[in-house]
C-alpha atoms as an extended CHARMM CRD file, in Angstrom:
* protein
*
        66  EXT
         1         1  MET       CA             18.4780000000      231.8210000000      105.5390000000  PROA      1               0.0000000000
         2         2  LYS       CA             16.3520000000      234.9380000000      105.6370000000  PROA      2               0.0000000000
         3         3  ASN       CA             13.1950000000      235.1150000000      107.7160000000  PROA      3               0.0000000000
         4         4  VAL       CA             10.3640000000      233.9220000000      105.4430000000  PROA      4               0.0000000000
         5         5  ALA       CA              6.6650000000      234.2090000000      106.2970000000  PROA      5               0.0000000000
         6         6  CYS       CA              3.6740000000      232.3200000000      104.9450000000  PROA      6               0.0000000000
         7         7  LYS       CA              1.8070000000      234.3500000000      102.3530000000  PROA      7               0.0000000000
         8         8  SER       CA             -1.5290000000      233.0720000000      103.5980000000  PROA      8               0.0000000000
         9         9  CYS       CA             -1.5380000000      233.0080000000      107.4060000000  PROA      9               0.0000000000
        10        10  TYR       CA              1.5990000000      235.1490000000      107.8940000000  PROA      10              0.0000000000
        11        11  LYS       CA              3.2520000000      232.5850000000      110.1470000000  PROA      11              0.0000000000
        12        12  GLU       CA              6.8310000000      233.7980000000      110.5170000000  PROA      12              0.0000000000
        13        13  SER       CA             10.1620000000      231.9850000000      110.4690000000  PROA      13              0.0000000000
        14        14  LEU       CA              9.2150000000      229.1160000000      108.1910000000  PROA      14              0.0000000000
        15        15  THR       CA             11.5660000000      226.1740000000      108.2760000000  PROA      15              0.0000000000
        16        16  LYS       CA             13.8920000000      225.3150000000      105.4090000000  PROA      16              0.0000000000
        17        17  ASP       CA             11.7150000000      222.2610000000      104.6930000000  PROA      17              0.0000000000
        18        18  GLU       CA              8.5440000000      224.4010000000      104.5730000000  PROA      18              0.0000000000
        19        19  VAL       CA             10.1860000000      226.8000000000      102.1270000000  PROA      19              0.0000000000
        20        20  GLY       CA             11.6180000000      223.8920000000      100.0900000000  PROA      20              0.0000000000
        21        21  ILE       CA              8.3770000000      221.9270000000       99.7240000000  PROA      21              0.0000000000
        22        22  SER       CA              6.4480000000      225.1050000000       98.8680000000  PROA      22              0.0000000000
        23        23  LYS       CA              8.9520000000      226.0150000000       96.1540000000  PROA      23              0.0000000000
        24        24  LYS       CA              9.1240000000      222.4190000000       94.8860000000  PROA      24              0.0000000000
        25        25  LEU       CA              5.3620000000      222.0450000000       94.5260000000  PROA      25              0.0000000000
        26        26  LEU       CA              4.3890000000      225.6280000000       93.5960000000  PROA      26              0.0000000000
        27        27  GLY       CA              7.4220000000      226.6360000000       91.5550000000  PROA      27              0.0000000000
        28        28  GLU       CA             10.9570000000      227.6750000000       92.4640000000  PROA      28              0.0000000000
        29        29  ASP       CA             10.5690000000      231.0870000000       90.8360000000  PROA      29              0.0000000000
        30        30  ASP       CA              7.6790000000      232.0590000000       93.1090000000  PROA      30              0.0000000000
        31        31  ASP       CA              8.8300000000      234.0330000000       96.1760000000  PROA      31              0.0000000000
        32        32  ASP       CA              5.4720000000      233.4660000000       97.8410000000  PROA      32              0.0000000000
        33        33  VAL       CA              5.6610000000      230.4280000000      100.0970000000  PROA      33              0.0000000000
        34        34  LEU       CA              3.1520000000      228.6700000000      102.3150000000  PROA      34              0.0000000000
        35        35  CYS       CA              3.5370000000      226.9810000000      105.7090000000  PROA      35              0.0000000000
        36        36  LEU       CA              2.7650000000      223.2560000000      105.8340000000  PROA      36              0.0000000000
        37        37  ASP       CA             -0.7800000000      223.8000000000      107.1040000000  PROA      37              0.0000000000
        38        38  CYS       CA             -1.6760000000      226.3180000000      104.3970000000  PROA      38              0.0000000000
        39        39  LEU       CA              0.0590000000      224.2980000000      101.6660000000  PROA      39              0.0000000000
        40        40  ALA       CA             -1.8140000000      221.1590000000      102.6900000000  PROA      40              0.0000000000
        41        41  ALA       CA             -5.1190000000      223.0490000000      102.5670000000  PROA      41              0.0000000000
        42        42  TYR       CA             -4.2020000000      224.5620000000       99.1920000000  PROA      42              0.0000000000
        43        43  LEU       CA             -3.2710000000      221.1770000000       97.7240000000  PROA      43              0.0000000000
        44        44  ASP       CA             -6.1510000000      219.3510000000       99.4910000000  PROA      44              0.0000000000
        45        45  CYS       CA             -3.8460000000      216.8720000000      101.1950000000  PROA      45              0.0000000000
        46        46  SER       CA             -2.6160000000      216.2650000000      104.7430000000  PROA      46              0.0000000000
        47        47  VAL       CA              0.4490000000      217.6910000000      106.4440000000  PROA      47              0.0000000000
        48        48  ASP       CA              1.6190000000      214.0770000000      106.8190000000  PROA      48              0.0000000000
        49        49  ASP       CA              1.4600000000      213.6770000000      103.0450000000  PROA      49              0.0000000000
        50        50  LEU       CA              3.7010000000      216.7160000000      102.6630000000  PROA      50              0.0000000000
        51        51  LEU       CA              6.1220000000      215.4500000000      105.3170000000  PROA      51              0.0000000000
        52        52  ASP       CA              6.3350000000      212.1680000000      103.4270000000  PROA      52              0.0000000000
        53        53  LYS       CA              7.0730000000      214.0280000000      100.1710000000  PROA      53              0.0000000000
        54        54  ILE       CA              9.7690000000      216.0750000000      101.9240000000  PROA      54              0.0000000000
        55        55  GLU       CA             11.5090000000      212.8430000000      102.9970000000  PROA      55              0.0000000000
        56        56  GLU       CA             11.2180000000      211.4520000000       99.4710000000  PROA      56              0.0000000000
        57        57  PHE       CA             12.7890000000      214.5880000000       97.9780000000  PROA      57              0.0000000000
        58        58  LYS       CA             15.5730000000      214.4770000000      100.5710000000  PROA      58              0.0000000000
        59        59  ASP       CA             16.2410000000      210.8260000000       99.7450000000  PROA      59              0.0000000000
        60        60  GLU       CA             16.4150000000      211.7600000000       96.0330000000  PROA      60              0.0000000000
        61        61  GLY       CA             19.0050000000      214.4610000000       96.8350000000  PROA      61              0.0000000000
        62        62  CYS       CA             16.8430000000      217.4520000000       95.8300000000  PROA      62              0.0000000000
        63        63  ALA       CA             18.9080000000      220.6410000000       96.2910000000  PROA      63              0.0000000000
        64        64  LEU       CA             15.9810000000      222.4250000000       97.9180000000  PROA      64              0.0000000000
        65        65  PHE       CA             16.2940000000      220.1440000000      100.9590000000  PROA      65              0.0000000000
        66        66  GLN       CA             20.0250000000      220.1130000000      101.5480000000  PROA      66              0.0000000000
């Protein structure tokens, strides 16, 4: 996987899960991704909420999290 940075805070080397949840919730066609902290702030939720959603998507077999 290529080195991906958060478009908001510029945190580098986002994890596969950070890239996956960003694409899942913001749109797969968007190359701009957010780290968990920035995505949580953008969506007005907690990082724990996002981590729970990541686990749900993994359990459902979503290709973005394989």
